[in-house]
C-alpha positions in Angstrom: -36.1 137.7 -40.8 -36.7 139.1 -37.3 -39.6 136.7 -36.8 -37.5 133.7 -37.7 -34.8 134.8 -35.2 -37.4 135.3 -32.5 -38.9 131.9 -33.2 -35.5 130.2 -33.1 -34.7 132.0 -29.7 -38.0 130.8 -28.3 -37.5 127.2 -29.5 -34.0 127.2 -28.0 -35.2 128.6 -24.7 -37.9 125.9 -24.5 -35.4 123.2 -25.4 -33.1 124.5 -22.7 -35.8 124.6 -20.1 -37.0 121.1 -21.1 -33.4 119.8 -20.8 -33.0 121.4 -17.4 -36.1 119.7 -16.0 -35.2 116.3 -17.6 -31.8 116.4 -16.0 -33.3 117.5 -12.7 -35.8 114.6 -12.8 -33.0 112.0 -13.6 -30.9 113.3 -10.7 -33.9 113.1 -8.4 -34.6 109.5 -9.4 -31.0 108.6 -8.7 -31.2 110.0 -5.2 -34.7 108.7 -4.5 -36.4 112.0 -4.0 -39.6 113.3 -5.7 -40.1 116.7 -7.1 -41.4 117.9 -3.8 -38.2 116.9 -2.1 -39.6 114.1 -0.1 -38.3 110.6 -0.3 -40.0 108.3 -2.7 -38.6 105.2 -0.9 -39.2 104.6 2.7 -36.5 105.8 5.0 -36.3 105.4 8.7 -37.8 106.4 10.9 -41.1 105.5 9.4 -43.5 108.4 10.4 -46.3 110.5 9.0 -45.3 111.3 5.4 -43.2 108.2 4.9 -44.0 106.2 1.8 -43.0 102.8 0.4 -43.0 99.1 0.8 -42.0 99.2 4.5 -45.1 101.3 5.2 -47.3 98.8 3.3 -45.8 96.0 5.4 -46.6 97.8 8.6 -50.2 98.6 7.4 -50.7 95.0 6.4 -49.5 93.8 9.8 -51.7 96.2 11.6 -54.7 95.2 9.5 -54.2 91.6 10.6 -54.4 92.7 14.2 -57.0 95.5 13.8 -59.3 93.6 11.3 -58.6 95.7 8.1 -59.1 99.2 9.3 -56.3 100.7 7.2 -55.9 101.1 3.5 -52.7 99.4 2.5 -51.5 102.2 0.2 -47.9 102.6 1.4 -48.6 106.1 2.7 -48.0 106.6 6.5 -50.8 109.0 7.3 -52.7 109.8 10.5 -54.7 106.6 10.5 -51.5 104.5 10.3 -49.9 106.6 13.0 -53.0 106.1 15.3 -53.2 102.4 14.7 -49.5 102.0 15.4 -49.8 104.0 18.6 -52.9 102.1 19.6 -51.1 98.7 19.3 -47.4 99.5 19.9 -47.4 102.8 21.8 -45.2 104.4 19.2 -46.0 107.1 16.5 -43.0 106.2 14.4 -40.6 103.3 13.9 -36.8 103.3 13.7 -35.2 100.5 11.6 -34.6 98.4 14.8 -38.2 99.0 15.9 -39.5 98.0 12.5 -37.5 94.8 12.5 -38.7 94.0 16.0 -42.3 94.8 15.0 -42.0 92.3 12.1 -40.5 89.7 14.3 -43.2 90.0 17.0 -45.9 90.2 14.3 -44.6 87.0 12.8 -44.9 85.3 16.2 -48.4 86.5 16.7 -49.5 85.2 13.3 -47.8 81.8 13.9 -49.4 81.6 17.3 -52.9 82.3 15.9 -52.4 80.1 12.9 -52.3 80.9 9.2 -54.9 80.5 6.6 -54.0 78.0 3.8 -53.6 80.8 1.3 -51.2 82.6 3.7 -49.1 79.5 4.1 -48.9 79.1 0.3 -47.9 82.8 -0.1 -45.0 82.3 2.3 -44.0 79.0 0.7 -44.1 80.4 -2.8 -42.1 83.6 -1.9 
């Protein structure tokens, strides 16, 4: 009888712990943070440690200018920081700077001409 009670207590404790972690994970997903407390979506300013689609966009743009030196992985690491600093003179981007960067980058690409597949990608977006 004691063994059954102990087993039931252990099972209930495990279920309680599992419920706690599931609820915690759901709350984190709603707020956009990961288990380490860092943002899973890019937030501004974009800087080392930032992650997300905005970072991928910056990496892709820098790759056009720098001839594919960066991995487009959406992680703002030291190589992304160095490339950004080399080309723009900044180590991070605020939202306004990001928008300006994209605007200037678009002008650079238009001035240099687009490959046909790039034109089609824009047209089909």
